[in-house]
GULO-908095 format. One record per residue (C-alpha): residue number from 1; residue in one letter; x, y, z. Coordinates in Angstrom, 2 decimals. Example, Ala and Ser with C-alpha at 12.3 -4.5 7.8 and 13.67 -1.06 7.14 Angstrom:
<sites>
site i:1, aa:A, X:12.30, Y:-4.50, Z:7.80
site i:2, aa:S, X:13.67, Y:-1.06, Z:7.14
</sites>
This chain:
<sites>
site i:1, aa:M, X:89.73, Y:108.76, Z:27.63
site i:2, aa:P, X:86.87, Y:110.46, Z:25.61
site i:3, aa:H, X:83.25, Y:110.39, Z:26.76
site i:4, aa:I, X:80.13, Y:112.45, Z:27.29
site i:5, aa:T, X:77.33, Y:112.17, Z:29.74
site i:6, aa:V, X:73.89, Y:112.82, Z:28.16
site i:7, aa:K, X:70.22, Y:112.55, Z:29.12
site i:8, aa:P, X:68.61, Y:109.52, Z:27.77
site i:9, aa:F, X:67.71, Y:109.59, Z:24.09
site i:10, aa:D, X:66.02, Y:107.36, Z:21.43
site i:11, aa:T, X:68.53, Y:104.84, Z:19.89
site i:12, aa:S, X:66.11, Y:102.73, Z:17.65
site i:13, aa:H, X:66.83, Y:105.03, Z:14.54
site i:14, aa:I, X:70.25, Y:106.45, Z:14.62
site i:15, aa:E, X:71.84, Y:104.59, Z:11.67
site i:16, aa:G, X:73.06, Y:107.24, Z:9.08
site i:17, aa:E, X:75.78, Y:109.73, Z:8.46
site i:18, aa:Y, X:76.45, Y:112.53, Z:10.87
site i:19, aa:N, X:79.08, Y:114.75, Z:9.30
site i:20, aa:S, X:82.30, Y:112.69, Z:8.78
site i:21, aa:T, X:80.88, Y:109.71, Z:10.97
site i:22, aa:K, X:78.73, Y:106.77, Z:9.61
site i:23, aa:V, X:76.60, Y:104.90, Z:12.15
site i:24, aa:L, X:76.56, Y:101.18, Z:10.76
site i:25, aa:F, X:74.29, Y:99.82, Z:13.38
site i:26, aa:T, X:73.27, Y:99.68, Z:17.18
site i:27, aa:A, X:73.57, Y:96.52, Z:19.19
site i:28, aa:K, X:71.52, Y:95.78, Z:22.56
site i:29, aa:D, X:73.41, Y:93.83, Z:25.27
site i:30, aa:S, X:71.30, Y:90.65, Z:25.98
site i:31, aa:H, X:72.63, Y:90.92, Z:29.78
site i:32, aa:S, X:71.96, Y:94.57, Z:30.41
site i:33, aa:E, X:70.45, Y:97.82, Z:29.06
site i:34, aa:D, X:73.72, Y:98.83, Z:27.60
site i:35, aa:E, X:74.20, Y:99.30, Z:23.82
site i:36, aa:L, X:76.88, Y:99.40, Z:21.28
site i:37, aa:I, X:77.04, Y:101.94, Z:18.26
site i:38, aa:A, X:79.17, Y:100.68, Z:15.43
site i:39, aa:V, X:80.74, Y:103.56, Z:13.47
site i:40, aa:H, X:82.93, Y:104.23, Z:10.42
site i:41, aa:H, X:85.24, Y:107.36, Z:10.69
site i:42, aa:E, X:88.23, Y:108.05, Z:8.48
site i:43, aa:D, X:88.66, Y:104.60, Z:7.10
site i:44, aa:E, X:88.45, Y:103.03, Z:10.66
site i:45, aa:S, X:85.55, Y:101.11, Z:12.02
site i:46, aa:F, X:85.02, Y:100.84, Z:15.83
site i:47, aa:L, X:82.48, Y:100.64, Z:18.66
site i:48, aa:L, X:81.11, Y:103.16, Z:20.91
site i:49, aa:H, X:79.61, Y:102.17, Z:24.26
site i:50, aa:I, X:76.28, Y:103.58, Z:25.72
site i:51, aa:K, X:76.38, Y:102.79, Z:29.32
site i:52, aa:K, X:72.94, Y:103.49, Z:30.72
site i:53, aa:S, X:74.15, Y:104.14, Z:34.18
site i:54, aa:S, X:70.81, Y:105.65, Z:35.50
site i:55, aa:K, X:67.32, Y:106.71, Z:34.38
site i:56, aa:D, X:68.53, Y:110.30, Z:34.26
site i:57, aa:S, X:71.89, Y:110.09, Z:32.55
site i:58, aa:W, X:73.81, Y:107.88, Z:29.91
site i:59, aa:L, X:77.51, Y:107.56, Z:29.31
site i:60, aa:V, X:78.60, Y:107.54, Z:25.72
site i:61, aa:K, X:82.31, Y:106.34, Z:25.66
site i:62, aa:Y, X:84.78, Y:104.12, Z:23.73
site i:63, aa:D, X:85.04, Y:100.47, Z:23.54
site i:64, aa:K, X:88.21, Y:98.95, Z:24.55
site i:65, aa:V, X:88.43, Y:96.07, Z:22.08
site i:66, aa:T, X:87.97, Y:98.07, Z:18.92
site i:67, aa:R, X:89.57, Y:101.42, Z:20.24
site i:68, aa:P, X:91.63, Y:103.05, Z:17.56
site i:69, aa:L, X:94.99, Y:104.63, Z:18.67
site i:70, aa:K, X:94.15, Y:108.27, Z:17.52
site i:71, aa:V, X:92.07, Y:109.56, Z:20.26
site i:72, aa:N, X:90.73, Y:112.41, Z:18.04
site i:73, aa:L, X:88.94, Y:109.86, Z:16.01
site i:74, aa:L, X:86.97, Y:108.84, Z:19.00
site i:75, aa:K, X:86.53, Y:112.55, Z:20.03
site i:76, aa:Q, X:85.17, Y:113.31, Z:16.63
site i:77, aa:A, X:82.92, Y:110.46, Z:16.16
site i:78, aa:I, X:81.38, Y:111.08, Z:19.60
site i:79, aa:A, X:80.88, Y:114.90, Z:18.76
site i:80, aa:D, X:79.50, Y:114.01, Z:15.33
site i:81, aa:I, X:76.84, Y:111.63, Z:16.81
site i:82, aa:S, X:75.90, Y:114.19, Z:19.64
site i:83, aa:D, X:75.53, Y:117.16, Z:17.30
site i:84, aa:G, X:73.84, Y:115.13, Z:14.65
site i:85, aa:L, X:71.26, Y:113.65, Z:17.06
site i:86, aa:K, X:71.15, Y:116.99, Z:19.22
site i:87, aa:L, X:71.91, Y:115.16, Z:22.37
site i:88, aa:D, X:71.36, Y:116.83, Z:25.72
site i:89, aa:V, X:74.99, Y:116.85, Z:27.04
site i:90, aa:L, X:75.40, Y:117.00, Z:30.74
site i:91, aa:Q, X:79.20, Y:116.76, Z:30.83
site i:92, aa:S, X:81.92, Y:116.36, Z:28.16
site i:93, aa:N, X:85.62, Y:115.80, Z:27.70
site i:94, aa:I, X:85.87, Y:115.46, Z:24.02
site i:95, aa:T, X:87.53, Y:118.71, Z:23.15
site i:96, aa:I, X:89.79, Y:118.36, Z:20.15
site i:97, aa:H, X:92.99, Y:120.40, Z:20.34
site i:98, aa:P, X:94.03, Y:120.89, Z:16.65
site i:99, aa:N, X:97.14, Y:122.96, Z:17.60
site i:100, aa:K, X:98.85, Y:119.94, Z:19.49
site i:101, aa:P, X:101.53, Y:118.14, Z:17.38
site i:102, aa:L, X:99.80, Y:115.67, Z:15.05
site i:103, aa:L, X:100.75, Y:111.83, Z:15.41
site i:104, aa:A, X:103.35, Y:110.65, Z:13.03
site i:105, aa:N, X:100.96, Y:108.74, Z:10.92
site i:106, aa:A, X:103.49, Y:107.25, Z:8.73
site i:107, aa:Y, X:105.12, Y:105.60, Z:11.67
site i:108, aa:E, X:102.05, Y:104.32, Z:13.41
site i:109, aa:K, X:101.52, Y:100.58, Z:12.34
site i:110, aa:S, X:98.54, Y:98.32, Z:13.03
site i:111, aa:I, X:98.88, Y:94.60, Z:13.61
site i:112, aa:E, X:97.35, Y:93.93, Z:10.21
site i:113, aa:D, X:100.25, Y:95.77, Z:8.49
site i:114, aa:F, X:102.45, Y:93.02, Z:9.41
site i:115, aa:D, X:100.65, Y:90.60, Z:7.42
site i:116, aa:N, X:102.51, Y:91.73, Z:4.24
site i:117, aa:I, X:104.87, Y:94.43, Z:5.18
site i:118, aa:I, X:108.15, Y:95.69, Z:3.57
site i:119, aa:Y, X:111.17, Y:96.50, Z:5.93
site i:120, aa:P, X:112.98, Y:99.38, Z:4.70
site i:121, aa:F, X:116.22, Y:99.03, Z:6.69
site i:122, aa:D, X:118.63, Y:96.06, Z:6.73
site i:123, aa:S, X:118.99, Y:96.11, Z:10.41
site i:124, aa:V, X:115.84, Y:95.73, Z:12.68
site i:125, aa:A, X:115.52, Y:96.03, Z:16.54
site i:126, aa:I, X:112.39, Y:95.56, Z:18.74
site i:127, aa:E, X:111.48, Y:97.15, Z:22.17
site i:128, aa:V, X:108.86, Y:95.50, Z:23.94
site i:129, aa:G, X:106.83, Y:97.95, Z:26.24
site i:130, aa:F, X:108.77, Y:101.10, Z:25.68
site i:131, aa:G, X:106.72, Y:103.18, Z:28.44
site i:132, aa:S, X:107.75, Y:106.75, Z:28.03
site i:133, aa:G, X:109.73, Y:106.01, Z:24.99
site i:134, aa:K, X:113.23, Y:107.40, Z:26.30
site i:135, aa:H, X:115.22, Y:104.42, Z:25.48
site i:136, aa:L, X:113.56, Y:103.93, Z:22.21
site i:137, aa:L, X:113.84, Y:107.41, Z:20.92
site i:138, aa:Y, X:117.57, Y:107.35, Z:22.22
site i:139, aa:Q, X:118.39, Y:104.23, Z:20.36
site i:140, aa:A, X:116.55, Y:105.51, Z:17.13
site i:141, aa:E, X:118.73, Y:108.79, Z:17.18
site i:142, aa:K, X:121.92, Y:106.89, Z:17.98
site i:143, aa:N, X:121.43, Y:104.23, Z:15.13
site i:144, aa:P, X:119.73, Y:106.06, Z:12.16
site i:145, aa:D, X:120.34, Y:103.23, Z:9.92
site i:146, aa:R, X:118.54, Y:100.71, Z:12.04
site i:147, aa:L, X:114.66, Y:100.24, Z:12.14
site i:148, aa:F, X:113.18, Y:100.30, Z:15.59
site i:149, aa:I, X:109.80, Y:98.56, Z:16.19
site i:150, aa:G, X:108.44, Y:99.92, Z:19.44
site i:151, aa:I, X:105.62, Y:97.75, Z:20.83
site i:152, aa:E, X:103.42, Y:99.34, Z:23.55
site i:153, aa:I, X:100.11, Y:97.96, Z:24.81
site i:154, aa:H, X:99.31, Y:101.27, Z:26.76
site i:155, aa:T, X:97.54, Y:103.60, Z:24.41
site i:156, aa:P, X:98.55, Y:107.01, Z:25.80
site i:157, aa:S, X:102.24, Y:105.84, Z:25.83
site i:158, aa:A, X:102.12, Y:104.88, Z:22.11
site i:159, aa:A, X:100.40, Y:108.07, Z:21.35
site i:160, aa:Q, X:102.98, Y:110.35, Z:23.10
site i:161, aa:V, X:106.01, Y:108.52, Z:21.53
site i:162, aa:L, X:104.24, Y:109.18, Z:18.07
site i:163, aa:K, X:104.26, Y:112.79, Z:18.89
site i:164, aa:Q, X:107.91, Y:112.72, Z:19.93
site i:165, aa:I, X:108.77, Y:111.17, Z:16.64
site i:166, aa:E, X:107.07, Y:114.09, Z:14.73
site i:167, aa:L, X:108.89, Y:116.73, Z:16.99
site i:168, aa:L, X:112.21, Y:115.09, Z:16.72
site i:169, aa:G, X:111.90, Y:114.33, Z:12.87
site i:170, aa:L, X:112.99, Y:110.63, Z:13.34
site i:171, aa:K, X:112.45, Y:108.35, Z:10.22
site i:172, aa:N, X:113.44, Y:104.84, Z:11.80
site i:173, aa:I, X:110.69, Y:104.15, Z:14.40
site i:174, aa:W, X:107.40, Y:102.20, Z:13.91
site i:175, aa:V, X:105.02, Y:102.32, Z:16.69
site i:176, aa:V, X:102.68, Y:99.44, Z:17.30
site i:177, aa:N, X:99.87, Y:99.61, Z:20.05
site i:178, aa:Y, X:99.22, Y:96.03, Z:20.68
site i:179, aa:D, X:100.36, Y:92.88, Z:22.67
site i:180, aa:A, X:103.96, Y:92.20, Z:21.78
site i:181, aa:R, X:103.53, Y:88.42, Z:22.33
site i:182, aa:L, X:101.15, Y:88.23, Z:19.45
site i:183, aa:L, X:102.95, Y:90.53, Z:17.31
site i:184, aa:L, X:106.33, Y:88.76, Z:17.66
site i:185, aa:E, X:104.64, Y:85.76, Z:15.70
site i:186, aa:M, X:104.20, Y:88.18, Z:12.66
site i:187, aa:I, X:107.73, Y:89.13, Z:12.54
site i:188, aa:P, X:109.85, Y:87.04, Z:9.77
site i:189, aa:S, X:112.55, Y:84.66, Z:10.98
site i:190, aa:N, X:116.11, Y:85.88, Z:11.45
site i:191, aa:L, X:115.21, Y:89.47, Z:10.94
site i:192, aa:C, X:116.21, Y:91.34, Z:14.25
site i:193, aa:Y, X:119.49, Y:92.36, Z:15.62
site i:194, aa:Q, X:118.22, Y:93.01, Z:19.08
site i:195, aa:I, X:114.92, Y:92.68, Z:21.39
site i:196, aa:F, X:114.81, Y:94.91, Z:24.30
site i:197, aa:V, X:112.52, Y:94.15, Z:27.14
site i:198, aa:H, X:113.16, Y:96.76, Z:29.80
site i:199, aa:F, X:111.32, Y:96.65, Z:33.06
site i:200, aa:P, X:108.27, Y:94.77, Z:32.30
site i:201, aa:V, X:105.41, Y:94.49, Z:34.72
site i:202, aa:P, X:106.32, Y:91.77, Z:37.12
site i:203, aa:W, X:102.67, Y:90.47, Z:37.61
site i:204, aa:D, X:103.81, Y:88.41, Z:40.59
site i:205, aa:K, X:100.01, Y:87.64, Z:41.28
site i:206, aa:K, X:99.19, Y:86.94, Z:37.86
site i:207, aa:P, X:102.32, Y:85.25, Z:36.33
site i:208, aa:Q, X:100.38, Y:84.06, Z:33.26
site i:209, aa:R, X:100.41, Y:87.86, Z:32.15
site i:210, aa:R, X:104.18, Y:88.17, Z:32.05
site i:211, aa:V, X:105.93, Y:89.01, Z:28.80
site i:212, aa:I, X:108.71, Y:86.53, Z:29.50
site i:213, aa:S, X:107.76, Y:82.93, Z:29.06
site i:214, aa:S, X:108.98, Y:79.77, Z:27.25
site i:215, aa:S, X:106.85, Y:80.56, Z:24.16
site i:216, aa:F, X:108.10, Y:84.16, Z:24.20
site i:217, aa:L, X:111.66, Y:82.93, Z:24.25
site i:218, aa:K, X:111.15, Y:80.47, Z:21.45
site i:219, aa:E, X:109.67, Y:83.20, Z:19.29
site i:220, aa:S, X:112.37, Y:85.67, Z:20.12
site i:221, aa:M, X:115.13, Y:83.20, Z:19.15
site i:222, aa:R, X:113.18, Y:82.50, Z:15.86
site i:223, aa:V, X:112.96, Y:86.38, Z:14.94
site i:224, aa:L, X:116.54, Y:87.22, Z:16.01
site i:225, aa:E, X:119.28, Y:86.70, Z:13.58
site i:226, aa:K, X:122.11, Y:84.38, Z:14.52
site i:227, aa:G, X:124.12, Y:86.39, Z:17.06
site i:228, aa:G, X:121.36, Y:88.72, Z:17.93
site i:229, aa:R, X:120.40, Y:89.25, Z:21.53
site i:230, aa:L, X:117.13, Y:89.23, Z:23.70
site i:231, aa:E, X:117.92, Y:91.82, Z:26.51
site i:232, aa:L, X:115.90, Y:91.77, Z:29.76
site i:233, aa:R, X:116.27, Y:94.52, Z:32.21
site i:234, aa:T, X:114.35, Y:94.36, Z:35.56
site i:235, aa:D, X:114.45, Y:95.79, Z:38.96
site i:236, aa:S, X:112.50, Y:92.62, Z:40.37
site i:237, aa:Y, X:114.47, Y:90.00, Z:42.04
site i:238, aa:K, X:111.55, Y:87.61, Z:41.70
site i:239, aa:Y, X:111.49, Y:88.46, Z:37.95
site i:240, aa:F, X:114.89, Y:88.10, Z:37.48
site i:241, aa:W, X:114.92, Y:84.53, Z:38.88
site i:242, aa:Y, X:111.86, Y:83.62, Z:37.11
site i:243, aa:A, X:113.29, Y:84.75, Z:33.70
site i:244, aa:L, X:116.54, Y:82.67, Z:34.42
site i:245, aa:D, X:114.40, Y:79.76, Z:35.19
site i:246, aa:T, X:112.64, Y:80.34, Z:31.85
site i:247, aa:F, X:115.79, Y:80.78, Z:29.87
site i:248, aa:L, X:117.56, Y:77.71, Z:31.36
site i:249, aa:G, X:114.53, Y:75.54, Z:31.84
site i:250, aa:E, X:113.79, Y:71.95, Z:30.84
site i:251, aa:K, X:112.05, Y:73.07, Z:27.49
site i:252, aa:V, X:115.20, Y:74.99, Z:26.46
site i:253, aa:V, X:117.70, Y:72.50, Z:24.65
site i:254, aa:K, X:120.43, Y:74.93, Z:23.95
site i:255, aa:T, X:120.98, Y:78.46, Z:24.91
site i:256, aa:S, X:123.48, Y:80.98, Z:25.86
site i:257, aa:V, X:122.73, Y:83.30, Z:28.67
site i:258, aa:E, X:124.86, Y:86.35, Z:30.24
site i:259, aa:I, X:124.04, Y:88.03, Z:33.49
site i:260, aa:R, X:125.00, Y:91.48, Z:34.92
site i:261, aa:K, X:124.00, Y:93.49, Z:37.92
site i:262, aa:N, X:123.72, Y:97.19, Z:38.26
site i:263, aa:E, X:125.15, Y:97.81, Z:34.64
site i:264, aa:A, X:124.84, Y:101.61, Z:33.77
site i:265, aa:L, X:123.12, Y:102.40, Z:30.48
site i:266, aa:E, X:123.84, Y:105.39, Z:28.31
site i:267, aa:V, X:120.18, Y:106.41, Z:28.76
site i:268, aa:T, X:118.17, Y:106.16, Z:31.89
site i:269, aa:S, X:114.37, Y:106.31, Z:32.13
site i:270, aa:K, X:112.48, Y:108.31, Z:34.95
site i:271, aa:Y, X:111.36, Y:104.86, Z:36.30
site i:272, aa:E, X:114.92, Y:103.59, Z:36.57
site i:273, aa:A, X:116.35, Y:106.95, Z:38.05
site i:274, aa:R, X:113.86, Y:106.61, Z:40.71
site i:275, aa:W, X:115.01, Y:103.04, Z:41.71
site i:276, aa:L, X:118.63, Y:104.03, Z:41.47
site i:277, aa:K, X:118.14, Y:106.89, Z:43.92
site i:278, aa:Q, X:116.85, Y:104.25, Z:46.25
site i:279, aa:E, X:119.87, Y:102.14, Z:45.60
site i:280, aa:K, X:117.70, Y:99.28, Z:44.21
site i:281, aa:D, X:119.44, Y:96.63, Z:42.38
site i:282, aa:I, X:119.03, Y:96.36, Z:38.44
site i:283, aa:Y, X:119.42, Y:92.96, Z:36.74
site i:284, aa:D, X:120.26, Y:92.50, Z:33.15
site i:285, aa:V, X:119.85, Y:88.92, Z:31.38
site i:286, aa:Y, X:121.12, Y:88.72, Z:27.76
site i:287, aa:V, X:120.21, Y:85.60, Z:25.75
site i:288, aa:T, X:122.08, Y:85.13, Z:22.42
site i:289, aa:C, X:120.44, Y:83.43, Z:19.36
site i:290, aa:A, X:122.84, Y:80.63, Z:18.42
site i:291, aa:E, X:121.47, Y:79.51, Z:15.19
site i:292, aa:D, X:119.30, Y:80.49, Z:11.98
site i:293, aa:S, X:115.57, Y:79.44, Z:12.22
site i:294, aa:E, X:113.22, Y:78.26, Z:9.27
site i:295, aa:E, X:111.18, Y:80.71, Z:7.58
site i:296, aa:R, X:107.56, Y:80.96, Z:8.78
site i:297, aa:V, X:104.67, Y:80.99, Z:6.49
site i:298, aa:L, X:101.45, Y:82.71, Z:7.73
site i:299, aa:D, X:98.79, Y:81.44, Z:5.10
site i:300, aa:F, X:95.90, Y:81.63, Z:7.29
site i:301, aa:N, X:92.30, Y:82.37, Z:6.33
site i:302, aa:F, X:90.00, Y:83.84, Z:9.17
site i:303, aa:S, X:86.96, Y:84.04, Z:6.96
site i:304, aa:F, X:83.72, Y:82.40, Z:8.26
site i:305, aa:K, X:82.80, Y:80.83, Z:4.72
site i:306, aa:E, X:79.06, Y:79.94, Z:4.57
site i:307, aa:L, X:78.42, Y:80.66, Z:8.35
site i:308, aa:S, X:75.43, Y:82.84, Z:9.05
site i:309, aa:Y, X:73.00, Y:83.87, Z:11.84
site i:310, aa:K, X:70.17, Y:81.68, Z:12.53
site i:311, aa:N, X:67.67, Y:81.72, Z:15.51
site i:312, aa:E, X:69.07, Y:78.45, Z:16.82
site i:313, aa:T, X:72.66, Y:80.01, Z:17.00
site i:314, aa:L, X:71.87, Y:81.72, Z:20.32
site i:315, aa:D, X:71.15, Y:78.15, Z:21.74
site i:316, aa:K, X:74.68, Y:77.17, Z:20.75
site i:317, aa:I, X:76.22, Y:79.76, Z:22.72
site i:318, aa:S, X:77.44, Y:79.10, Z:26.24
site i:319, aa:Y, X:79.01, Y:81.69, Z:28.48
site i:320, aa:K, X:81.11, Y:79.24, Z:30.16
site i:321, aa:P, X:84.84, Y:78.94, Z:28.89
site i:322, aa:I, X:85.47, Y:76.02, Z:26.40
site i:323, aa:I, X:88.84, Y:74.71, Z:27.40
site i:324, aa:F, X:91.11, Y:72.71, Z:25.07
site i:325, aa:E, X:94.64, Y:71.28, Z:25.61
site i:326, aa:D, X:96.36, Y:74.51, Z:24.27
site i:327, aa:S, X:93.63, Y:77.10, Z:23.72
site i:328, aa:F, X:90.17, Y:78.16, Z:25.03
site i:329, aa:I, X:87.10, Y:80.06, Z:23.65
site i:330, aa:H, X:84.93, Y:82.20, Z:25.97
site i:331, aa:F, X:81.71, Y:83.70, Z:24.61
site i:332, aa:E, X:81.49, Y:86.81, Z:26.97
site i:333, aa:R, X:78.53, Y:88.68, Z:25.62
site i:334, aa:V, X:75.87, Y:88.58, Z:22.81
site i:335, aa:F, X:74.46, Y:91.98, Z:21.53
site i:336, aa:K, X:71.29, Y:91.78, Z:19.45
site i:337, aa:I, X:71.21, Y:93.81, Z:16.29
site i:338, aa:K, X:67.31, Y:94.14, Z:15.49
site i:339, aa:D, X:65.89, Y:90.71, Z:14.85
site i:340, aa:D, X:68.34, Y:89.35, Z:12.04
site i:341, aa:A, X:71.74, Y:89.93, Z:13.32
site i:342, aa:I, X:73.90, Y:89.55, Z:16.43
site i:343, aa:L, X:77.23, Y:90.78, Z:17.64
site i:344, aa:I, X:79.37, Y:88.48, Z:19.77
site i:345, aa:K, X:81.99, Y:89.43, Z:22.05
site i:346, aa:L, X:84.49, Y:86.76, Z:22.93
site i:347, aa:A, X:87.98, Y:85.90, Z:24.06
site i:348, aa:F, X:89.89, Y:82.96, Z:22.63
site i:349, aa:G, X:93.41, Y:81.62, Z:21.53
site i:350, aa:S, X:96.20, Y:80.79, Z:23.82
site i:351, aa:F, X:96.06, Y:81.07, Z:27.50
site i:352, aa:D, X:98.89, Y:83.40, Z:27.80
site i:353, aa:R, X:98.03, Y:85.59, Z:24.65
site i:354, aa:P, X:94.38, Y:85.57, Z:24.31
site i:355, aa:E, X:92.61, Y:87.51, Z:21.60
site i:356, aa:H, X:89.59, Y:89.81, Z:22.22
site i:357, aa:K, X:87.34, Y:90.26, Z:19.38
site i:358, aa:F, X:83.67, Y:90.80, Z:18.17
site i:359, aa:I, X:82.10, Y:88.61, Z:15.65
site i:360, aa:Y, X:79.23, Y:89.95, Z:13.37
site i:361, aa:M, X:76.64, Y:87.63, Z:12.32
site i:362, aa:D, X:73.52, Y:88.15, Z:10.15
site i:363, aa:K, X:71.32, Y:86.11, Z:7.76
site i:364, aa:T, X:73.97, Y:86.26, Z:5.00
site i:365, aa:E, X:77.49, Y:86.59, Z:6.45
site i:366, aa:S, X:79.69, Y:86.47, Z:9.41
site i:367, aa:Y, X:83.05, Y:88.37, Z:10.04
site i:368, aa:Y, X:85.36, Y:89.67, Z:12.67
site i:369, aa:F, X:84.29, Y:93.39, Z:13.35
site i:370, aa:H, X:87.03, Y:95.83, Z:13.23
site i:371, aa:S, X:89.98, Y:93.48, Z:12.53
site i:372, aa:N, X:90.79, Y:89.83, Z:12.03
site i:373, aa:P, X:92.83, Y:87.88, Z:14.71
site i:374, aa:V, X:96.55, Y:87.84, Z:14.50
site i:375, aa:K, X:97.83, Y:85.11, Z:12.18
site i:376, aa:T, X:99.15, Y:82.57, Z:14.71
site i:377, aa:V, X:98.79, Y:78.77, Z:14.56
site i:378, aa:T, X:96.99, Y:78.77, Z:17.77
site i:379, aa:N, X:94.47, Y:81.56, Z:16.70
site i:380, aa:F, X:93.77, Y:79.81, Z:13.49
site i:381, aa:K, X:93.12, Y:76.45, Z:15.09
site i:382, aa:T, X:90.79, Y:78.24, Z:17.49
site i:383, aa:H, X:89.05, Y:80.07, Z:14.79
site i:384, aa:L, X:88.11, Y:76.73, Z:13.13
site i:385, aa:K, X:86.63, Y:75.59, Z:16.51
site i:386, aa:I, X:84.80, Y:78.69, Z:16.92
site i:387, aa:M, X:83.33, Y:77.99, Z:13.25
site i:388, aa:E, X:82.30, Y:74.50, Z:14.30
site i:389, aa:H, X:80.77, Y:75.65, Z:17.65
site i:390, aa:L, X:78.52, Y:78.35, Z:15.88
site i:391, aa:H, X:77.51, Y:76.18, Z:13.02
site i:392, aa:V, X:73.70, Y:75.34, Z:13.16
</sites>
């Protein structure tokens, strides 16, 4: 990802505009010498990270939590600041390639878009973790009257599929670079015809990170129309049995499950082709939605009301995770913005679908920097607990 290595420079007075990039503020890590630069570029606000790796050279790179999907935004922001401050650059990989195909911006959707979005097709399908996008693109070409929402947490894969959409001239794909487990809660009830989960990461050593879970099954059945199907395809024998145990477990009152082994699909990804050459077994599990679900109302307000930064606020922040029955809060880092403001990095929400955010606090206001949390019941309940915990 984009970064430059530079000789150390004065960071105390860099707020201002540099070409098309505006520096909003800088924030110093209370646990190290590192700093964050808050920037605004092309209607997006995000953070850059100054890693002071040695006394002779620093690394200026992106921040993972606020990273925009379009890599060129990061490159241009870093270049603008570097040029504007006349930094002594030792190494760089921020070359912008204008001749490369542009991202299909109309088909890139953020998590915030789903707060109040209009679905332009009567039929909708979702693919969770589309990887190279071969199956997603094939389905969209084969079914031009159906909208396909591709959800991929790996940013380069999402960017690559957006380029393919542009090259192929497709009109019926939305790409979302986010955690599918959270996005699913934003989708209206009874909307989808199919949900594909093909070859998810098994996470045998970290099962809490698996896409398939009892809560994911519950949300999938809510999102699917009556008769719609959740389709899991995996080469992992352990994951196959784990999924079966989830789909038929004690928490499931009623379900309809179909199993197939080594079923050939019309399109085969490079990943699947590699396992087939090795004669590895492929397992399919289909779960059919048996009934209509109630509509979901997402009427949550993630404002901090009258909450503001006070000197005593720092005394309220513990870096040990705060555990509740069905959620948690973990204040990971505090960054000081001069003497009258701070930036808090934290993780919170449900254990299997945590949010990672920054909270900006000064003497007059507080807000989530970059974007609000996803509108889930658990996130909202945890937000109220965060407010309570930071109140002085």
